[in-house]
C-alpha positions in Angstrom: 25.7 21.9 -18.2 24.4 22.7 -14.7 21.3 24.2 -16.2 20.6 21.1 -18.2 20.9 18.9 -15.0 18.7 21.2 -13.1 16.0 21.0 -15.8 16.3 17.3 -15.9 16.0 17.0 -12.1 13.0 19.3 -12.1 11.4 17.2 -14.9 11.9 14.0 -13.0 10.5 15.5 -9.8 7.4 16.8 -11.6 6.8 13.4 -13.3 7.0 11.5 -10.0 4.9 14.1 -8.2 2.1 13.9 -10.6 1.2 10.4 -9.8 1.1 10.9 -6.0 -1.6 13.4 -5.1 -1.7 13.7 -1.3 -5.4 14.6 -1.2 -8.3 15.4 -3.4 -9.6 18.9 -4.0 -12.6 18.1 -1.7 -10.4 16.9 1.1 -8.2 20.0 0.7 -11.2 22.2 0.8 -12.5 20.6 3.9 -9.1 20.9 5.6 -9.0 24.6 4.7 -12.5 25.1 6.2 -11.4 23.3 9.4 -8.2 25.4 9.5 -10.3 28.6 9.2 -12.7 27.6 11.9 -9.9 26.6 14.2 -8.2 29.9 13.8 -11.4 31.9 14.5 -12.0 29.9 17.7 -8.3 30.1 18.9 -7.7 26.4 18.7 -4.2 25.4 17.2 -4.9 23.7 13.9 -3.3 20.3 13.2 -3.6 18.6 9.8 -4.5 14.9 9.4 -0.9 14.1 8.8 0.2 15.8 12.0 -2.5 14.0 14.0 -1.6 10.6 12.5 2.1 11.3 13.2 1.3 12.2 16.8 -0.9 9.1 17.1 1.9 6.9 15.9 4.4 8.5 18.3 2.0 8.0 21.2 1.5 4.3 20.2 5.3 3.8 20.2 5.6 5.5 23.6 2.8 3.3 25.0 4.4 0.2 23.7 7.7 1.1 25.3 6.3 2.2 28.6 6.0 -0.4 31.3 4.7 0.1 34.8 6.0 -2.0 37.7 
């Protein structure tokens, strides 16, 4: 019974995951190249998602911050 539920859950996850691809192969390839070049230069690598999340956080902080 537990095995059947597990298989069903995995099936549902795989079906919903197939329709939402986070990036194309070309985008993935470019990100891997950026990651490699950042590592060789010693710069901490951040993905586009991380940068967008940080940008959103900074916008929220800027909206909440008021100077007298």
